Biopython code that builds the backbone (N, CA, C, O; Angstrom):
import numpy as np
from Bio.PDB.StructureBuilder import StructureBuilder

atoms = [
    (1, "MET", "N", (-21.024, 0.046, -8.917)),
    (1, "MET", "CA", (-19.961, 0.473, -9.793)),
    (1, "MET", "C", (-19.252, -0.755, -10.340)),
    (1, "MET", "O", (-18.905, -1.671, -9.595)),
    (2, "GLN", "N", (-19.046, -0.761, -11.636)),
    (2, "GLN", "CA", (-18.287, -1.835, -12.254)),
    (2, "GLN", "C", (-17.287, -1.196, -13.199)),
    (2, "GLN", "O", (-17.667, -0.476, -14.123)),
    (3, "ALA", "N", (-16.028, -1.456, -12.972)),
    (3, "ALA", "CA", (-14.969, -0.917, -13.808)),
    (3, "ALA", "C", (-13.990, -2.037, -14.101)),
    (3, "ALA", "O", (-13.802, -2.939, -13.284)),
    (4, "THR", "N", (-13.366, -1.979, -15.270)),
    (4, "THR", "CA", (-12.409, -3.005, -15.642)),
    (4, "THR", "C", (-11.079, -2.360, -16.009)),
    (4, "THR", "O", (-11.016, -1.173, -16.330)),
    (5, "ALA", "N", (-10.025, -3.157, -15.958)),
    (5, "ALA", "CA", (-8.692, -2.723, -16.355)),
    (5, "ALA", "C", (-7.997, -3.912, -17.000)),
    (5, "ALA", "O", (-8.366, -5.061, -16.757)),
    (6, "THR", "N", (-7.007, -3.638, -17.810)),
    (6, "THR", "CA", (-6.267, -4.681, -18.510)),
    (6, "THR", "C", (-4.850, -4.757, -17.974)),
    (6, "THR", "O", (-4.197, -3.731, -17.786)),
    (7, "LEU", "N", (-4.372, -5.967, -17.727)),
    (7, "LEU", "CA", (-3.015, -6.190, -17.261)),
    (7, "LEU", "C", (-2.052, -5.954, -18.422)),
    (7, "LEU", "O", (-2.198, -6.569, -19.478)),
    (8, "SER", "N", (-1.069, -5.069, -18.239)),
    (8, "SER", "CA", (-0.124, -4.738, -19.306)),
    (8, "SER", "C", (0.943, -5.819, -19.435)),
    (8, "SER", "O", (1.023, -6.732, -18.614)),
    (9, "SER", "N", (1.766, -5.701, -20.486)),
    (9, "SER", "CA", (2.852, -6.654, -20.694)),
    (9, "SER", "C", (3.905, -6.547, -19.594)),
    (9, "SER", "O", (4.713, -7.459, -19.418)),
    (10, "LYS", "N", (3.899, -5.437, -18.851)),
    (10, "LYS", "CA", (4.808, -5.253, -17.713)),
    (10, "LYS", "C", (4.124, -5.629, -16.400)),
    (10, "LYS", "O", (4.630, -5.307, -15.325)),
    (11, "PHE", "N", (2.978, -6.308, -16.480)),
    (11, "PHE", "CA", (2.199, -6.762, -15.328)),
    (11, "PHE", "C", (1.742, -5.605, -14.451)),
    (11, "PHE", "O", (1.770, -5.700, -13.224)),
    (12, "GLN", "N", (1.322, -4.510, -15.084)),
    (12, "GLN", "CA", (0.800, -3.350, -14.381)),
    (12, "GLN", "C", (-0.663, -3.170, -14.724)),
    (12, "GLN", "O", (-1.103, -3.498, -15.826)),
    (13, "ILE", "N", (-1.416, -2.641, -13.758)),
    (13, "ILE", "CA", (-2.832, -2.335, -13.958)),
    (13, "ILE", "C", (-3.058, -0.890, -13.552)),
    (13, "ILE", "O", (-2.630, -0.468, -12.478)),
    (14, "SER", "N", (-3.726, -0.135, -14.403)),
    (14, "SER", "CA", (-4.117, 1.230, -14.051)),
    (14, "SER", "C", (-5.486, 1.173, -13.405)),
    (14, "SER", "O", (-6.422, 0.607, -13.970)),
    (15, "ILE", "N", (-5.606, 1.752, -12.234)),
    (15, "ILE", "CA", (-6.888, 1.763, -11.521)),
    (15, "ILE", "C", (-7.772, 2.827, -12.165)),
    (15, "ILE", "O", (-7.363, 3.983, -12.270)),
    (16, "PRO", "N", (-8.968, 2.457, -12.594)),
    (16, "PRO", "CA", (-9.853, 3.424, -13.257)),
    (16, "PRO", "C", (-10.116, 4.647, -12.375)),
    (16, "PRO", "O", (-10.229, 4.534, -11.154)),
    (17, "LYS", "N", (-10.211, 5.819, -13.016)),
    (17, "LYS", "CA", (-10.412, 7.082, -12.304)),
    (17, "LYS", "C", (-11.650, 7.032, -11.423)),
    (17, "LYS", "O", (-11.637, 7.552, -10.307)),
    (18, "GLN", "N", (-12.715, 6.417, -11.908)),
    (18, "GLN", "CA", (-13.957, 6.310, -11.136)),
    (18, "GLN", "C", (-13.695, 5.624, -9.790)),
    (18, "GLN", "O", (-14.221, 6.059, -8.765)),
    (19, "VAL", "N", (-12.897, 4.571, -9.782)),
    (19, "VAL", "CA", (-12.573, 3.829, -8.554)),
    (19, "VAL", "C", (-11.668, 4.680, -7.658)),
    (19, "VAL", "O", (-11.909, 4.792, -6.456)),
    (20, "ARG", "N", (-10.628, 5.278, -8.245)),
    (20, "ARG", "CA", (-9.706, 6.117, -7.458)),
    (20, "ARG", "C", (-10.445, 7.253, -6.767)),
    (20, "ARG", "O", (-10.218, 7.532, -5.590)),
    (21, "ASP", "N", (-11.327, 7.902, -7.507)),
    (21, "ASP", "CA", (-12.068, 9.035, -6.940)),
    (21, "ASP", "C", (-13.004, 8.590, -5.827)),
    (21, "ASP", "O", (-13.078, 9.238, -4.782)),
    (22, "GLU", "N", (-13.717, 7.494, -6.039)),
    (22, "GLU", "CA", (-14.672, 7.020, -5.035)),
    (22, "GLU", "C", (-13.971, 6.562, -3.758)),
    (22, "GLU", "O", (-14.491, 6.755, -2.659)),
    (23, "GLN", "N", (-12.789, 5.954, -3.905)),
    (23, "GLN", "CA", (-12.047, 5.435, -2.750)),
    (23, "GLN", "C", (-11.085, 6.466, -2.159)),
    (23, "GLN", "O", (-10.484, 6.220, -1.113)),
    (24, "HIS", "N", (-10.934, 7.610, -2.814)),
    (24, "HIS", "CA", (-10.023, 8.671, -2.367)),
    (24, "HIS", "C", (-8.577, 8.178, -2.320)),
    (24, "HIS", "O", (-7.821, 8.523, -1.412)),
    (25, "TRP", "N", (-8.201, 7.361, -3.319)),
    (25, "TRP", "CA", (-6.836, 6.863, -3.414)),
    (25, "TRP", "C", (-5.971, 7.899, -4.104)),
    (25, "TRP", "O", (-6.427, 8.588, -5.017)),
    (26, "GLN", "N", (-4.710, 8.012, -3.667)),
    (26, "GLN", "CA", (-3.774, 9.001, -4.184)),
    (26, "GLN", "C", (-2.537, 8.314, -4.750)),
    (26, "GLN", "O", (-2.205, 7.192, -4.367)),
    (27, "ALA", "N", (-1.860, 9.003, -5.667)),
    (27, "ALA", "CA", (-0.604, 8.493, -6.219)),
    (27, "ALA", "C", (0.406, 8.322, -5.088)),
    (27, "ALA", "O", (0.501, 9.175, -4.206)),
    (28, "GLY", "N", (1.149, 7.241, -5.111)),
    (28, "GLY", "CA", (2.155, 6.973, -4.091)),
    (28, "GLY", "C", (1.629, 6.225, -2.882)),
    (28, "GLY", "O", (2.407, 5.830, -2.013)),
    (29, "GLN", "N", (0.310, 6.023, -2.811)),
    (29, "GLN", "CA", (-0.281, 5.306, -1.684)),
    (29, "GLN", "C", (0.110, 3.832, -1.769)),
    (29, "GLN", "O", (0.184, 3.269, -2.861)),
    (30, "GLU", "N", (0.359, 3.208, -0.615)),
    (30, "GLU", "CA", (0.770, 1.807, -0.555)),
    (30, "GLU", "C", (-0.453, 0.908, -0.394)),
    (30, "GLU", "O", (-1.396, 1.252, 0.319)),
    (31, "PHE", "N", (-0.428, -0.254, -1.067)),
    (31, "PHE", "CA", (-1.547, -1.198, -1.032)),
    (31, "PHE", "C", (-1.062, -2.579, -0.648)),
    (31, "PHE", "O", (0.106, -2.919, -0.837)),
    (32, "VAL", "N", (-1.975, -3.372, -0.106)),
    (32, "VAL", "CA", (-1.703, -4.765, 0.230)),
    (32, "VAL", "C", (-2.617, -5.626, -0.644)),
    (32, "VAL", "O", (-3.758, -5.253, -0.918)),
    (33, "PHE", "N", (-2.104, -6.781, -1.078)),
    (33, "PHE", "CA", (-2.862, -7.711, -1.912)),
    (33, "PHE", "C", (-3.136, -8.965, -1.086)),
    (33, "PHE", "O", (-2.203, -9.638, -0.647)),
    (34, "VAL", "N", (-4.405, -9.276, -0.877)),
    (34, "VAL", "CA", (-4.816, -10.404, -0.053)),
    (34, "VAL", "C", (-5.471, -11.454, -0.954)),
    (34, "VAL", "O", (-6.540, -11.199, -1.509)),
    (35, "PRO", "N", (-4.847, -12.640, -1.113)),
    (35, "PRO", "CA", (-5.444, -13.678, -1.953)),
    (35, "PRO", "C", (-6.819, -14.107, -1.420)),
    (35, "PRO", "O", (-6.983, -14.344, -0.223)),
    (36, "LYS", "N", (-7.790, -14.201, -2.312)),
    (36, "LYS", "CA", (-9.149, -14.631, -1.965)),
    (36, "LYS", "C", (-9.635, -15.591, -3.045)),
    (36, "LYS", "O", (-10.146, -15.162, -4.079)),
    (37, "GLY", "N", (-9.474, -16.893, -2.804)),
    (37, "GLY", "CA", (-9.894, -17.876, -3.798)),
    (37, "GLY", "C", (-9.146, -17.684, -5.104)),
    (37, "GLY", "O", (-7.917, -17.750, -5.139)),
    (38, "LYS", "N", (-9.896, -17.444, -6.189)),
    (38, "LYS", "CA", (-9.266, -17.228, -7.496)),
    (38, "LYS", "C", (-9.014, -15.755, -7.774)),
    (38, "LYS", "O", (-8.576, -15.396, -8.867)),
    (39, "GLY", "N", (-9.286, -14.899, -6.796)),
    (39, "GLY", "CA", (-9.097, -13.463, -6.970)),
    (39, "GLY", "C", (-8.170, -12.893, -5.918)),
    (39, "GLY", "O", (-7.458, -13.620, -5.225)),
    (40, "VAL", "N", (-8.196, -11.597, -5.818)),
    (40, "VAL", "CA", (-7.342, -10.906, -4.849)),
    (40, "VAL", "C", (-8.073, -9.657, -4.361)),
    (40, "VAL", "O", (-8.724, -8.959, -5.138)),
    (41, "LEU", "N", (-7.954, -9.390, -3.070)),
    (41, "LEU", "CA", (-8.533, -8.199, -2.458)),
    (41, "LEU", "C", (-7.426, -7.157, -2.370)),
    (41, "LEU", "O", (-6.357, -7.431, -1.823)),
    (42, "VAL", "N", (-7.673, -5.975, -2.900)),
    (42, "VAL", "CA", (-6.694, -4.889, -2.882)),
    (42, "VAL", "C", (-7.164, -3.856, -1.863)),
    (42, "VAL", "O", (-8.266, -3.319, -1.970)),
    (43, "MET", "N", (-6.311, -3.583, -0.872)),
    (43, "MET", "CA", (-6.684, -2.635, 0.179)),
    (43, "MET", "C", (-5.526, -1.696, 0.449)),
    (43, "MET", "O", (-4.369, -2.116, 0.409)),
    (44, "PRO", "N", (-5.818, -0.417, 0.727)),
    (44, "PRO", "CA", (-4.734, 0.493, 1.092)),
    (44, "PRO", "C", (-4.186, 0.144, 2.471)),
    (44, "PRO", "O", (-4.931, -0.233, 3.375)),
    (45, "VAL", "N", (-2.875, 0.275, 2.615)),
    (45, "VAL", "CA", (-2.235, 0.060, 3.910)),
    (45, "VAL", "C", (-2.524, 1.296, 4.760)),
    (45, "VAL", "O", (-2.222, 2.411, 4.335)),
    (46, "PRO", "N", (-3.103, 1.123, 5.953)),
    (46, "PRO", "CA", (-3.420, 2.298, 6.771)),
    (46, "PRO", "C", (-2.161, 2.948, 7.324)),
    (46, "PRO", "O", (-1.166, 2.274, 7.591)),
    (47, "ALA", "N", (-2.216, 4.249, 7.490)),
    (47, "ALA", "CA", (-1.109, 4.980, 8.106)),
    (47, "ALA", "C", (-1.068, 4.617, 9.586)),
    (47, "ALA", "O", (-2.100, 4.323, 10.189)),
    (48, "LEU", "N", (0.114, 4.637, 10.158)),
    (48, "LEU", "CA", (0.293, 4.260, 11.558)),
    (48, "LEU", "C", (-0.595, 5.092, 12.481)),
    (48, "LEU", "O", (-1.169, 4.552, 13.427)),
    (49, "GLN", "N", (-0.717, 6.393, 12.223)),
    (49, "GLN", "CA", (-1.544, 7.246, 13.079)),
    (49, "GLN", "C", (-3.031, 6.885, 12.978)),
    (49, "GLN", "O", (-3.794, 7.160, 13.904)),
    (50, "ASP", "N", (-3.452, 6.270, 11.858)),
    (50, "ASP", "CA", (-4.848, 5.848, 11.719)),
    (50, "ASP", "C", (-5.154, 4.623, 12.587)),
    (50, "ASP", "O", (-6.317, 4.353, 12.884)),
    (51, "LEU", "N", (-4.128, 3.889, 12.991)),
    (51, "LEU", "CA", (-4.317, 2.691, 13.811)),
    (51, "LEU", "C", (-4.316, 2.987, 15.306)),
    (51, "LEU", "O", (-4.698, 2.137, 16.109)),
    (52, "ALA", "N", (-3.892, 4.182, 15.677)),
    (52, "ALA", "CA", (-3.802, 4.540, 17.092)),
    (52, "ALA", "C", (-5.173, 4.463, 17.747)),
    (52, "ALA", "O", (-6.124, 5.092, 17.282)),
    (53, "GLY", "N", (-5.277, 3.693, 18.829)),
    (53, "GLY", "CA", (-6.499, 3.616, 19.611)),
    (53, "GLY", "C", (-7.521, 2.603, 19.136)),
    (53, "GLY", "O", (-8.606, 2.532, 19.712)),
    (54, "ILE", "N", (-7.223, 1.805, 18.099)),
    (54, "ILE", "CA", (-8.248, 0.879, 17.598)),
    (54, "ILE", "C", (-8.509, -0.269, 18.563)),
    (54, "ILE", "O", (-9.553, -0.914, 18.475)),
    (55, "ALA", "N", (-7.582, -0.541, 19.485)),
    (55, "ALA", "CA", (-7.784, -1.627, 20.445)),
    (55, "ALA", "C", (-8.231, -1.104, 21.807)),
    (55, "ALA", "O", (-8.261, -1.854, 22.782)),
    (56, "ARG", "N", (-8.576, 0.166, 21.872)),
    (56, "ARG", "CA", (-9.016, 0.751, 23.140)),
    (56, "ARG", "C", (-10.233, -0.023, 23.651)),
    (56, "ARG", "O", (-11.188, -0.248, 22.908)),
    (57, "GLY", "N", (-10.194, -0.417, 24.892)),
    (57, "GLY", "CA", (-11.299, -1.144, 25.489)),
    (57, "GLY", "C", (-11.227, -2.652, 25.296)),
    (57, "GLY", "O", (-12.096, -3.379, 25.777)),
    (58, "ALA", "N", (-10.200, -3.128, 24.598)),
    (58, "ALA", "CA", (-10.054, -4.572, 24.387)),
    (58, "ALA", "C", (-9.695, -5.256, 25.700)),
    (58, "ALA", "O", (-8.981, -4.690, 26.528)),
    (59, "ARG", "N", (-10.194, -6.478, 25.887)),
    (59, "ARG", "CA", (-9.875, -7.239, 27.097)),
    (59, "ARG", "C", (-8.414, -7.642, 27.072)),
    (59, "ARG", "O", (-7.900, -8.059, 26.034)),
    (60, "LYS", "N", (-7.749, -7.523, 28.196)),
    (60, "LYS", "CA", (-6.335, -7.896, 28.302)),
    (60, "LYS", "C", (-6.154, -9.300, 28.851)),
    (60, "LYS", "O", (-5.039, -9.822, 28.867)),
    (61, "ASP", "N", (-7.237, -9.912, 29.299)),
    (61, "ASP", "CA", (-7.138, -11.274, 29.824)),
    (61, "ASP", "C", (-7.892, -12.219, 28.888)),
    (61, "ASP", "O", (-8.733, -11.791, 28.097)),
    (62, "GLY", "N", (-7.579, -13.485, 28.992)),
    (62, "GLY", "CA", (-8.282, -14.495, 28.214)),
    (62, "GLY", "C", (-7.800, -14.616, 26.779)),
    (62, "GLY", "O", (-8.490, -15.219, 25.957)),
    (63, "TYR", "N", (-6.644, -14.066, 26.451)),
    (63, "TYR", "CA", (-6.117, -14.216, 25.104)),
    (63, "TYR", "C", (-5.066, -15.310, 25.094)),
    (63, "TYR", "O", (-4.508, -15.660, 26.134)),
    (64, "ARG", "N", (-4.799, -15.847, 23.913)),
    (64, "ARG", "CA", (-3.788, -16.894, 23.765)),
    (64, "ARG", "C", (-2.518, -16.294, 23.228)),
    (64, "ARG", "O", (-2.536, -15.405, 22.377)),
    (65, "ASP", "N", (-1.415, -16.794, 23.738)),
    (65, "ASP", "CA", (-0.104, -16.329, 23.290)),
    (65, "ASP", "C", (0.677, -17.513, 22.735)),
    (65, "ASP", "O", (0.209, -18.649, 22.811)),
    (66, "ARG", "N", (1.831, -17.272, 22.191)),
    (66, "ARG", "CA", (2.649, -18.360, 21.647)),
    (66, "ARG", "C", (2.957, -19.438, 22.677)),
    (66, "ARG", "O", (2.972, -20.627, 22.358)),
    (67, "LYS", "N", (3.198, -19.020, 23.899)),
    (67, "LYS", "CA", (3.555, -20.007, 24.923)),
    (67, "LYS", "C", (2.357, -20.870, 25.329)),
    (67, "LYS", "O", (2.546, -21.898, 25.980)),
    (68, "ASP", "N", (1.132, -20.484, 24.963)),
    (68, "ASP", "CA", (-0.059, -21.289, 25.250)),
    (68, "ASP", "C", (-0.263, -22.399, 24.231)),
    (68, "ASP", "O", (-1.019, -23.341, 24.469)),
    (69, "ARG", "N", (0.411, -22.285, 23.102)),
    (69, "ARG", "CA", (0.217, -23.256, 22.016)),
    (69, "ARG", "C", (1.063, -24.490, 22.243)),
    (69, "ARG", "O", (2.151, -24.417, 22.814)),
    (70, "THR", "N", (0.554, -25.624, 21.792)),
    (70, "THR", "CA", (1.326, -26.876, 21.942)),
    (70, "THR", "C", (1.813, -27.360, 20.603)),
    (70, "THR", "O", (2.478, -28.393, 20.525)),
]
sb = StructureBuilder()
sb.init_structure("model")
sb.init_model(0)
sb.init_chain("A")
sb.init_seg("    ")
for serial, (resi, resn, name, xyz) in enumerate(atoms, 1):
    if name == "N":
        sb.init_residue(resn, " ", resi, " ")
    sb.init_atom(name, np.array(xyz, "f"), 0.0, 1.0, " ", f" {name:<3s}", serial, name[0])
structure = sb.get_structure()
């Protein structure tokens, strides 16, 4: 899929319908912009309930904390 959009004079971009439909993005959804070289990665911010349990089974030992740093 290749879709393009034009930056408006108010610095707004309309996301093409083809992209919105394929990604299941909805009006009012929050996004994060991650700089990547000369571009930017646009990703939806996950809902808090979607993050529940993602670290299940993670090791609790052998990690570094702020107090370990010099």
